[in-house]
TORTILO-184659 format. One line per field, with one value per residue (C-alpha): residue number from 1; residue in three letters; y, x, z. Coordinates in Angstrom, 3 decimals, always signed. Each point is the difference from the previous one (the first is absolute). Example, Ala and Ser with C-alpha at 12.3 -4.5 7.8 and 13.67 -1.06 7.14 Angstrom:
BEGIN
nr <- [1|2]
rest <- [ALA|SER]
c2 <- [-4.500|+3.440]
c1 <- [+12.300|+1.370]
c3 <- [+7.800|-0.660]
// end
This chain:
BEGIN
nr <- [1|2|3|4|5|6|7|8|9|10|11|12|13|14|15|16|17|18|19|20|21|22|23|24|25|26|27|28|29|30|31|32|33|34|35|36|37|38|39|40|41|42|43|44|45|46|47|48|49|50|51|52|53|54|55|56|57|58|59|60|61|62|63|64|65|66|67|68|69|70|71|72|73|74|75|76|77|78|79|80|81|82|83|84|85|86|87|88|89|90|91|92|93|94|95|96|97|98|99|100|101|102|103|104|105|106|107|108|109|110|111|112|113|114|115|116|117|118|119|120|121|122|123|124|125|126|127|128|129|130|131|132|133|134|135|136|137|138|139|140|141|142|143|144|145|146|147|148|149|150|151|152|153|154|155|156|157|158|159|160|161|162|163|164|165|166|167|168|169|170|171|172|173|174|175|176|177|178|179|180|181|182|183|184|185|186|187|188|189|190|191|192|193|194|195|196|197|198|199|200|201|202|203|204|205|206|207|208|209|210|211|212|213|214|215|216|217|218|219|220|221|222|223|224|225|226|227|228|229|230|231|232|233|234|235|236|237|238|239|240|241|242|243|244|245|246|247|248|249|250|251|252|253|254|255|256|257|258|259|260|261|262|263|264|265|266|267|268|269|270|271|272|273|274|275|276|277|278|279|280|281|282|283|284|285|286|287|288|289|290|291|292|293|294|295|296|297|298|299|300|301|302|303|304|305|306|307|308|309|310|311|312|313|314|315|316|317|318|319|320|321|322|323|324|325|326|327|328|329|330|331|332|333|334|335|336|337|338|339|340|341|342|343|344|345|346|347|348|349|350|351|352|353|354|355|356|357|358|359|360|361|362|363|364|365|366|367|368|369|370|371|372|373|374|375|376|377|378|379|380|381|382|383|384|385|386|387|388|389|390|391|392|393|394|395|396|397|398|399|400|401|402|403|404|405|406|407|408|409|410|411|412|413|414|415|416|417|418|419|420|421|422|423|424|425|426|427|428|429|430|431|432|433|434|435|436|437|438|439|440|441|442|443|444|445|446|447|448|449|450|451|452|453|454|455|456|457|458|459|460|461|462|463|464|465|466|467|468|469|470|471|472|473|474|475|476|477|478|479|480|481|482|483|484|485|486|487|488|489|490|491|492|493|494|495|496|497|498|499|500|501|502|503|504|505|506|507|508|509|510|511|512|513|514|515|516|517|518]
rest <- [MET|VAL|LYS|TYR|LEU|ASN|LEU|ILE|VAL|LEU|GLY|MET|LEU|MET|PHE|GLY|ILE|PHE|VAL|THR|LEU|SER|LEU|GLY|SER|SER|THR|ALA|LEU|THR|VAL|TYR|SER|PRO|PHE|PRO|GLY|GLU|HIS|VAL|ALA|LEU|ILE|CYS|SER|LYS|GLU|LEU|ILE|LEU|ASN|ILE|SER|VAL|TYR|ASP|PRO|VAL|ALA|PRO|GLU|ASP|SER|THR|VAL|ALA|VAL|THR|ILE|SER|GLY|PRO|TYR|ASP|ILE|LYS|MET|THR|SER|ALA|GLY|VAL|PRO|ILE|GLY|GLN|LEU|ASN|ALA|SER|HIS|MET|LEU|THR|VAL|THR|ASP|TYR|GLU|PHE|PRO|VAL|THR|LEU|PHE|GLU|ALA|ASN|GLY|THR|GLN|ILE|SER|ALA|PHE|ILE|PRO|GLY|GLN|TYR|ASN|VAL|THR|ILE|SER|VAL|ALA|GLY|CYS|SER|GLU|THR|ILE|PRO|ILE|TYR|VAL|ILE|SER|PRO|ASN|GLU|ILE|GLU|PHE|LEU|VAL|TYR|VAL|TYR|SER|ASN|GLY|LEU|PRO|LEU|SER|GLY|VAL|THR|VAL|SER|ILE|TYR|ASN|VAL|THR|ASN|GLY|GLY|LEU|LEU|LEU|THR|ASN|THR|THR|ASN|SER|GLN|GLY|LEU|ALA|GLU|LEU|THR|VAL|PRO|TYR|VAL|TYR|THR|MET|THR|ASN|GLU|TYR|ASN|ILE|THR|ALA|VAL|LYS|PRO|GLY|TYR|GLN|LEU|VAL|TYR|ASP|VAL|VAL|THR|VAL|PRO|ALA|ASP|HIS|ILE|THR|PRO|VAL|THR|VAL|LYS|LEU|THR|THR|LYS|PRO|ILE|THR|PHE|VAL|LEU|THR|PRO|VAL|TYR|PHE|GLN|ASP|MET|GLY|VAL|THR|GLU|PRO|ALA|GLU|PRO|ALA|GLN|LEU|PRO|GLY|THR|PRO|GLU|LEU|VAL|TYR|ILE|ALA|SER|ALA|TYR|MET|GLY|THR|THR|PHE|SER|ILE|ILE|ILE|ASN|ALA|THR|GLU|SER|GLY|MET|PRO|VAL|GLN|GLY|ALA|THR|ILE|SER|ALA|SER|TYR|MET|ILE|ASN|GLY|LYS|GLN|MET|SER|SER|THR|ALA|THR|TYR|ILE|GLY|ASN|GLY|GLN|TYR|ASN|LEU|SER|ILE|ILE|LEU|PRO|ASN|SER|THR|VAL|PRO|TYR|ASP|LEU|GLU|LEU|VAL|VAL|THR|GLY|SER|TYR|GLN|THR|ASN|THR|TYR|THR|PHE|VAL|THR|LEU|LEU|SER|VAL|GLN|PRO|ASN|VAL|VAL|GLY|GLU|ILE|GLN|TYR|LEU|GLN|SER|GLU|VAL|ASN|ASN|LEU|GLU|THR|GLU|VAL|THR|THR|LEU|GLU|SER|GLU|ILE|LEU|SER|LEU|ASN|GLU|THR|ILE|MET|GLN|GLN|SER|SER|GLU|ILE|ALA|SER|LEU|LYS|MET|TYR|LEU|GLU|GLY|ASN|VAL|SER|TYR|PHE|SER|MET|GLN|ILE|SER|ASN|LEU|GLU|SER|GLU|ILE|LYS|TYR|LEU|ASN|SER|THR|LEU|MET|THR|LEU|SER|SER|GLU|LEU|THR|THR|VAL|ASN|SER|THR|LEU|SER|ASN|GLU|VAL|ASN|SER|LEU|THR|ALA|GLU|VAL|HIS|SER|LEU|SER|THR|GLN|VAL|SER|THR|LEU|SER|THR|GLU|LEU|ASN|ASN|LEU|ASN|THR|THR|VAL|ASN|ASN|LEU|ASN|ALA|ASN|ILE|ASN|ASN|ASP|ASN|SER|LYS|ILE|SER|SER|LEU|THR|THR|LEU|VAL|TYR|GLY|GLY|ILE|ILE|LEU|GLY|VAL|ILE|ALA|LEU|ILE|ILE|ALA|ILE|VAL|ALA|VAL|VAL|LEU|VAL|PHE|ARG|LYS|VAL|ALA]
c2 <- [-5.060|+0.251|+2.335|-2.617|-2.708|+2.214|+0.404|-3.763|-0.672|+2.650|-1.523|-3.487|+1.365|+1.665|-3.168|-1.959|+2.462|-0.226|-3.798|+0.068|+2.359|-2.112|-3.185|+1.693|+1.669|-2.403|+2.008|+3.344|-0.729|+1.363|-0.781|+2.520|-1.411|-2.511|-0.488|-3.433|-1.289|+2.726|-0.773|+0.621|+0.071|-2.239|+2.416|-1.983|-3.682|+0.563|+2.287|+0.582|+3.706|+1.001|+3.187|-0.504|+2.307|-0.978|+1.711|-1.254|+2.490|-2.357|-1.087|+2.194|+2.590|-1.364|-3.512|-2.134|-1.030|-3.390|-1.742|-3.691|-1.162|-3.407|-1.045|-2.831|-3.243|+0.273|+3.210|+1.618|+2.160|-1.625|+2.241|+1.079|+3.595|+2.325|+3.439|+2.791|+2.995|+1.442|+1.754|+3.758|+2.348|-0.424|-3.786|-0.385|-1.350|+0.518|-1.554|+0.443|-2.467|-2.183|-2.729|-3.584|-1.785|-3.581|-0.983|+0.242|-2.815|-3.785|-2.822|-3.404|+0.837|+1.218|+3.659|+1.202|+1.825|+1.995|+0.992|-1.443|+1.504|-1.191|+0.697|+1.131|+0.619|+3.059|-0.149|+3.296|-0.120|+2.885|-0.405|-3.586|+0.639|-1.007|+0.174|-2.238|+1.543|-2.147|+1.603|-1.111|+0.320|+0.335|+0.429|+3.462|-0.859|+2.864|+3.585|+1.702|+3.672|+2.257|+2.964|+3.019|+2.717|+3.460|+3.138|+3.297|-1.863|-2.504|-3.655|-0.439|-3.064|-1.522|+0.587|-2.654|-0.975|-1.978|-1.478|-0.512|-1.777|+2.804|-2.369|-1.048|+2.269|-2.952|+0.516|-2.094|+0.836|+2.562|+0.842|+2.805|+2.104|-0.409|+2.664|+0.422|+0.676|-3.333|-2.547|-3.239|-1.753|-3.123|-0.520|-2.405|+1.116|+1.335|-0.285|+2.505|+2.092|+2.610|-2.069|+2.837|+0.160|+2.694|+0.784|+2.146|+1.417|+1.359|+1.083|+1.917|+3.691|-0.265|+0.320|-3.221|-0.498|-2.645|-0.936|-2.350|-2.117|-2.026|-3.102|-1.347|-3.587|-1.118|+1.919|-2.286|+2.475|+1.950|+3.048|+3.149|+2.562|+3.331|+1.918|+3.406|+1.269|+2.939|+0.588|+0.988|+2.611|+0.340|-3.319|-1.071|-3.385|-1.537|-1.338|-1.796|-0.009|+0.350|-0.826|-0.504|+0.148|-2.826|+0.758|-1.726|+0.404|+1.702|-2.242|+0.793|-2.549|-0.600|-0.560|-2.103|+2.066|+3.209|+1.082|+2.438|-1.147|+0.389|-0.453|-2.270|+0.483|-0.962|+1.770|-0.108|+2.053|+2.820|+0.501|+2.493|-1.505|+1.579|-0.165|+1.029|+1.442|+0.761|+2.995|+0.474|+2.341|-1.562|-2.422|+2.691|+0.377|+2.758|+2.340|+2.243|-2.415|-0.003|-3.525|-0.922|-2.994|-0.019|-2.821|-0.765|-1.003|-0.779|+1.816|+3.172|+1.315|+0.359|+1.214|+0.033|+1.971|-1.373|+1.655|+0.202|-2.088|+0.577|-1.409|+0.217|-2.114|+0.861|-1.494|-0.318|-0.960|-0.985|-0.620|-3.141|+0.067|-2.962|-2.075|-3.089|-1.720|+0.066|+2.512|+0.981|+3.420|+1.099|+2.655|+2.129|+1.694|+3.012|+2.039|+3.197|+1.739|+3.093|-0.890|-3.789|-2.342|-3.671|-2.328|-3.500|-2.078|-1.959|-2.544|-0.171|-2.876|+1.098|-2.775|+0.020|+0.934|-3.510|+1.137|+2.547|-2.586|-2.473|+2.613|+0.704|-3.715|-0.450|+2.744|-1.748|-3.293|+1.646|+1.413|-3.408|-1.643|+2.478|-0.743|-3.734|+0.361|+1.932|-2.600|-2.815|+1.733|+0.439|-3.631|-1.134|+2.152|-1.403|-3.536|+0.650|+1.461|-2.989|-2.400|+1.877|+0.047|-3.704|-0.681|+2.050|-1.748|-3.373|+1.039|+1.293|-3.208|-2.039|+2.263|-0.313|-3.733|-0.250|+2.061|-1.510|-1.757|+3.185|+2.032|-2.717|+0.190|+3.764|-0.181|-2.419|+2.343|+2.903|-1.929|-0.730|+3.631|+1.006|-2.357|+1.468|+3.509|-0.892|-1.348|+3.084|+2.173|-1.729|+0.481|+3.659|+0.391|-1.421|+2.246|+2.961|-0.745|-0.050|+3.232|+1.628|-1.017|+1.329|+3.214|+0.430|-0.285|+2.403|+2.435|-0.089|+0.596|+2.823|+1.483|+0.061|+1.574|+2.562|+0.842|+0.431|+2.110|+2.056|+0.683|+0.970|+2.221|+1.684|+0.573|+1.301|+2.247|+1.462|+0.520|+1.483|+2.449|+0.926|+0.435|+2.113|+2.177|+0.269|+0.747|+2.681|+1.516|-0.136|+1.573|+2.791|+0.469|-0.113|+2.593|+2.242|-0.579|+0.668|+3.254|+0.945|-1.090|+2.003|+3.076|-0.653|-0.679|+3.432|+1.596|-2.152|+0.877|+3.674|-0.266|-1.867|+2.609|+2.709|-1.899|-0.383|+3.642|+0.807|-2.350|+1.633|+3.355|-1.245|-1.426|+3.212|+1.878|-2.298|+0.417|+3.655|-0.120|-2.058|+2.405|+2.817|-1.785|-0.754]
c1 <- [-45.809|+3.774|-0.019|-1.608|+2.404|+2.954|-1.429|-0.473|+3.564|+1.339|-1.982|+1.272|+3.550|-0.302|-1.526|+2.932|+2.414|-1.804|+0.074|+3.651|+0.795|-2.051|+1.801|+3.348|-0.849|+2.211|+2.984|-1.614|-0.099|+3.091|+0.933|+2.359|-0.117|+0.868|+2.832|+1.364|+2.441|-0.915|+0.945|-2.918|+0.688|-2.248|-0.561|-2.808|-0.572|-3.762|-0.198|+1.696|+0.419|+0.406|+0.208|-1.979|+0.005|-1.520|-0.819|-2.303|-0.758|-2.472|-2.126|-3.019|+0.067|-1.176|+1.106|+0.591|+3.546|+0.245|+2.995|+0.724|+3.034|+1.613|+3.118|+2.304|-1.280|-3.248|-1.056|-2.853|-3.033|-3.253|-1.817|+1.879|-0.135|-0.296|-1.168|+2.257|-1.406|-0.979|+1.811|-0.317|-0.594|+3.658|-0.462|+2.294|-0.254|+2.608|-0.436|+2.568|+0.504|-2.934|-0.387|-0.856|-0.880|+1.058|-3.665|-0.335|+2.524|+0.145|+2.421|-1.270|-3.507|+1.051|-0.001|+3.509|+0.790|+3.026|+1.881|+3.461|+2.876|+0.404|-1.024|-3.572|-1.831|-2.253|-2.538|-1.747|-3.128|-1.777|-2.938|+0.875|+3.731|+2.592|+3.691|+1.883|+2.921|+2.392|+1.121|+2.099|-1.388|+2.915|+0.489|+1.452|+3.210|+2.457|+0.099|+3.183|+0.539|+2.479|+0.520|+1.935|+1.136|+1.068|+1.371|+0.310|-0.945|+2.872|-0.013|+0.863|+1.976|+0.277|-3.659|-1.654|-3.315|-2.509|-3.365|-2.699|-3.336|-2.527|-2.524|+2.094|+3.053|+2.349|+3.352|+0.172|+3.449|+2.831|+2.597|+2.436|+0.059|+2.911|+1.850|-3.066|-2.146|-1.798|-0.987|-1.593|-2.266|-2.073|-2.548|-2.867|-3.269|-2.268|-3.698|-2.093|-3.017|+2.358|+3.152|+2.140|+3.720|+1.825|+3.373|+2.476|+3.408|+2.437|+3.625|+1.952|+0.073|-3.107|-3.687|-1.949|-2.487|-2.628|-2.903|-2.971|-0.328|-3.041|+0.697|-2.907|-0.987|+0.917|+3.280|+2.900|+2.595|+2.485|-1.408|+2.073|+0.077|+1.826|+0.818|+1.639|+1.787|+2.217|+3.001|-0.477|+2.471|-1.170|-0.263|-0.814|+1.375|-0.685|+3.285|-1.190|-2.714|+0.760|-2.051|+1.174|+3.627|-0.498|+0.571|-1.711|+1.145|-2.547|-0.783|-2.652|-2.781|-2.753|-3.456|-2.562|-2.102|+2.059|+2.678|+1.692|+2.814|-0.512|+2.143|-1.101|+1.114|-1.013|+0.201|-1.283|-2.686|+1.071|+3.318|+1.475|+0.308|+2.560|+0.627|+3.472|-0.475|+2.653|-0.888|+1.881|-0.189|+1.512|+1.821|+1.441|-0.979|-2.543|-0.227|-3.018|-2.679|-3.388|-1.064|-3.139|-2.252|-3.791|-1.983|-3.256|-0.233|-3.434|-1.676|+2.060|+2.371|+3.528|+3.306|+3.678|+2.912|+3.507|+3.147|+3.298|+2.788|+2.747|+1.448|-3.363|-1.781|-3.148|-1.555|-3.781|-1.290|-3.519|-1.280|-2.129|-2.940|-0.974|-3.042|-1.775|+0.441|+2.670|-0.558|+1.439|+1.056|+0.432|+2.716|-0.085|+3.419|+0.285|+3.122|+0.466|+3.143|-0.137|-2.644|+0.292|-1.997|+0.256|-2.305|+0.287|-2.215|+0.965|-2.390|+0.671|-1.257|-0.194|+0.032|-0.219|+3.292|+1.053|+3.496|-1.428|-2.403|+2.867|+1.981|-3.040|-0.571|+3.699|-0.359|-3.080|+1.910|+2.798|-2.535|-1.634|+3.369|+0.636|-3.415|+0.630|+3.282|-1.829|-2.765|+2.537|+1.592|-3.413|-0.836|+3.179|-0.930|-3.526|+1.373|+2.044|-3.038|-2.085|+2.582|+0.009|-3.793|-0.043|+2.254|-2.255|-3.080|+1.603|+0.792|-3.538|-1.377|+1.987|-1.148|-3.609|+0.242|+1.347|-2.888|-2.845|-1.549|+0.218|-1.615|-2.656|-0.921|-0.078|-2.215|-2.332|-0.219|-0.633|-2.738|-1.650|+0.260|-1.453|-2.939|-0.542|+0.210|-2.471|-2.431|+0.458|-0.445|-3.266|-1.257|+0.977|-1.679|-3.251|+0.227|+0.755|-3.118|-2.053|+1.610|-0.677|-3.660|-0.292|+1.784|-2.235|-3.123|+1.418|+1.025|-3.522|-1.450|+2.449|-0.831|-3.691|+0.817|+2.228|-2.802|-2.406|+2.512|+0.546|-3.743|+0.012|+3.030|-1.815|-2.989|+2.209|+1.747|-3.322|-0.914|+3.453|-0.590|-3.306|+1.694|+2.675|-2.715|-1.634|+3.373|+0.607|-3.355|+0.754|+3.377|-1.691|-2.394|+2.909|+1.798|-3.049|-0.243|+3.678|-0.445|-2.820|+1.970|+2.966|-2.182|-1.393|+3.494|+1.088|-2.893|+0.636|+3.662|-0.904|-2.405|+2.555|+2.577|-2.419|-0.824|+3.696|+0.525|-2.939|+1.310|+3.381|-1.602|-1.984|+3.076|+1.827|-2.910|-0.076|+3.681|-0.358|-2.790|+1.980|+2.842|-2.184|-1.457|+3.314]
c3 <- [-103.422|-0.387|+2.969|+2.205|-1.234|+0.994|+3.485|+0.371|-1.109|+2.405|+2.881|-0.756|-0.160|+3.417|+1.460|-1.305|+1.541|+3.354|-0.058|-0.894|+2.888|+2.386|-1.022|+0.443|+3.323|+1.983|-1.056|+0.986|+3.784|+1.746|+3.624|+1.554|+3.538|+1.164|-2.473|-0.852|+2.639|+2.526|+3.592|+2.368|+3.728|+2.066|+2.856|+1.577|-0.598|+0.069|-3.033|-3.334|-0.841|-3.662|-2.050|-3.239|-3.041|-3.421|-3.287|-2.778|-2.817|-1.662|+2.963|+0.657|+2.747|+3.419|-0.950|+3.114|+0.815|+1.701|+1.588|+0.418|+2.004|+0.325|+1.861|+1.032|+1.438|-2.032|+1.740|-1.900|+0.517|+1.057|-2.516|-3.131|-1.110|+2.984|-1.267|+1.239|-1.925|-3.405|-2.820|+0.071|-2.920|-0.974|-0.091|+3.018|+3.542|+2.715|+3.438|+2.813|+2.864|-0.931|+2.626|-0.911|+3.272|+0.568|+0.361|-3.826|-0.576|+0.270|-0.699|-1.174|+1.160|+3.464|+0.961|+0.852|+3.238|-1.201|-3.110|-0.580|-1.972|-3.591|-3.600|-0.562|-3.308|-0.144|-2.844|-0.825|-2.177|-1.757|-2.448|-0.897|-0.339|+2.598|+0.832|+2.456|+1.908|+2.040|+3.303|+2.969|+3.507|+2.420|+3.732|+0.667|+1.821|-0.571|-1.206|-1.227|+0.815|-1.809|+2.343|-1.312|+2.420|-1.193|+1.611|-1.872|-3.177|+0.284|+1.070|+3.676|+1.050|+3.476|+0.822|+2.187|-1.615|+2.059|-0.928|+2.633|+0.021|+0.510|+1.569|+3.000|-0.312|-0.373|-1.745|-3.188|-1.399|+0.071|-2.646|-0.890|-3.186|-2.407|-1.981|-2.241|+3.097|-0.537|+2.638|-1.196|+2.466|-0.565|+2.765|+0.642|-1.501|+2.750|-0.727|+1.917|-0.860|-1.472|-0.790|+1.415|+0.739|+1.963|-1.602|+1.957|-0.911|+2.568|-0.016|+2.652|-0.884|-2.194|+0.690|+0.441|-2.847|-0.545|-2.239|+0.245|-3.145|-1.028|-2.096|-2.098|+0.612|-3.529|-0.165|-0.920|-1.328|+2.181|+1.798|-0.478|+2.823|-0.067|+3.188|+0.323|+3.112|+0.853|+2.278|+3.626|+1.198|+3.634|+1.813|+3.572|+0.992|+3.429|+1.360|+3.118|+2.668|+3.704|+3.091|+3.600|-1.191|-2.504|-3.693|-2.914|-3.627|-2.263|-2.954|-2.656|-0.495|-2.533|+1.458|-1.873|-2.379|+0.353|-2.479|+2.379|+2.235|+3.745|+3.090|+2.839|+3.610|+3.522|+3.353|+3.573|+1.721|+2.280|-1.808|-2.462|-3.470|-2.369|-3.751|-1.138|-3.502|-2.583|-2.251|-3.276|-2.986|-3.138|+2.285|+2.302|+3.709|+0.620|+3.000|+0.376|-1.218|+1.747|+0.942|+1.913|+0.599|+0.188|+1.596|+1.808|+3.675|+1.466|-2.872|+0.508|-2.654|+1.378|-1.431|+0.944|-1.471|-0.481|+1.335|-1.867|+1.565|-2.551|-3.231|-1.782|+2.623|+1.943|+3.121|-0.149|+3.481|+1.017|+3.535|-0.030|+2.434|+2.157|-0.845|+1.254|-3.356|-2.727|-2.799|-3.383|-1.282|-3.599|+0.037|-3.149|-0.059|-2.301|-0.642|-1.975|-1.161|-2.171|-2.614|+0.336|+2.184|+0.867|+1.934|+1.395|+2.271|+3.115|+1.493|+3.725|+2.154|+3.640|+2.598|+3.804|+1.686|+0.930|+1.035|+2.437|+1.315|+0.434|+1.957|+2.153|+0.551|+0.867|+2.612|+1.339|+0.063|+1.994|+2.461|+0.295|+0.600|+2.829|+1.449|-0.352|+1.929|+2.714|+0.093|+0.226|+3.002|+1.590|-0.747|+1.765|+2.975|-0.047|-0.187|+3.121|+1.727|-1.104|+1.383|+3.302|+0.084|-0.841|+2.979|+2.273|-1.379|+0.670|+3.605|+0.426|-1.437|+2.489|+2.830|-1.107|-0.412|+3.578|+1.405|-1.973|+3.065|+2.069|-2.742|-0.489|+3.726|-0.168|-3.063|+1.807|+3.010|-2.289|-1.746|+3.389|+0.981|-3.350|+0.549|+3.502|-1.353|-2.767|+2.611|+2.194|-3.046|-0.865|+3.628|-0.052|-3.349|+1.437|+3.067|-2.220|-2.006|+3.249|+1.223|-3.360|+0.238|+3.596|-0.879|-2.990|+2.191|+2.607|-2.689|-1.391|+3.537|+0.664|-3.363|+0.971|+3.398|-1.667|-2.355|+2.986|+1.898|-3.114|-0.084|+3.682|-0.514|-2.806|+2.262|+2.812|-2.463|-0.953|+3.650|+0.632|-2.784|+1.600|+3.404|-1.627|-1.392|+3.433|+1.615|-2.579|+0.820|+3.722|-0.612|-1.804|+2.912|+2.438|-2.018|+0.177|+3.715|+0.366|-1.777|+2.267|+3.063|-1.221|-0.095|+3.465|+1.354|-1.093|+1.874|+3.074|-0.091|-0.260|+2.923|+2.062|-0.779|+0.978|+3.136|+0.817|-0.615|+2.186|+2.617|-0.152|+0.326|+2.927|+1.631|-0.545|+1.428|+3.001|+0.471|-0.214|+2.428|+2.381|-0.244|+0.732|+2.961|+1.339]
// end
């Protein structure tokens, strides 16, 4: 029985302790962020961004953490207690960049369209306990930078420090380091998606160094930046640019968004552009350095090498091609001497050769003036000729006017003759038509007769062929007869000869007889 009484007493004691702890839990809730009086930058007027961190060792694990915010001019939440998360196993909750949109707030029953700077009260509630933290919402106007520059571990004075807006490359401020190597710069706060600043440090004889720094939206304390550079022993320094005999001093320039210094020059197409470069080693002129420029023309990689002209200076020349439109060249000039190298960039704007065009146009103008003089002389000569012709025309006009009646009579006679000729021509045309008709009939008749005669000739030709055949046959017969006659002639001639011989013999015999008689 005593045992059970002890247990009851112990239970009542523990219950009392639990009630006591519960009643005193308001002192157990601890808010680490935001802290009282914290300055919160109002980056965007449409939302309030807070970092919240709470700890409650008494509240149960997974307890909901809710936030209620009120501000100036009766600004408050339309619904109190917006849950932002739960306590973890360590009874803590940490939320970074939690956004409270303006749509959750009202003022005097009307929803607000934008937050305004001023004091706001942030009430954080956990398991029935709450803490209210006053904060100040401010417009981020300026950021202070403390830039330290060192060389070989020691502060470097006389360094030009510049701060640029990374978003648009605009220069915000420039200052020079003091004997402690410090340059203090206070610049307008630039709100971008990254809140970035480009900080550069440059000093003649030292390497240019830079760093990109991101500044948190709620940062209100100075930003410390440390940069380290080192001496440059071998240096190339453009002295001046030269084109078409005109020199232009070479001055370094800072382009938006780029920390490196560049040189900007201009030249004309179709000319030889030169950069006179001074090369030094530890401040002394250098002979024997190798200096060249690389660049792109029409998509082709090109290069040119400088020549030494004395006293540590080099002439780097580039022939600029002609083009229908202006163009830009990025000349990357690199020099080397022993084991050291140095590089600088020249941006060259190449424009049409206006001077050459002017000279050409002047030559054309001179030629045109010569032609104009020649034309004026010809015009004077033509004017004289025109005056002479005008005089002749006037004389001819007077002559014609005096002979108008004569020419009118002649024209009338000619018209009569033309009428007569037209009548005669019509008569001849009619007679020609009749003659053509008669000739056509006669031609047709003659054509028929010719056709008949042609038939007769054909018949006679056939008969002639037949006669020729008959004649040929007769000739053959005659030839045969001639052959026969030839044979008979031979016999006749032989008989005649024999007869003559016989007659001669007879005569001789008679003569002999008569001689004997005598």
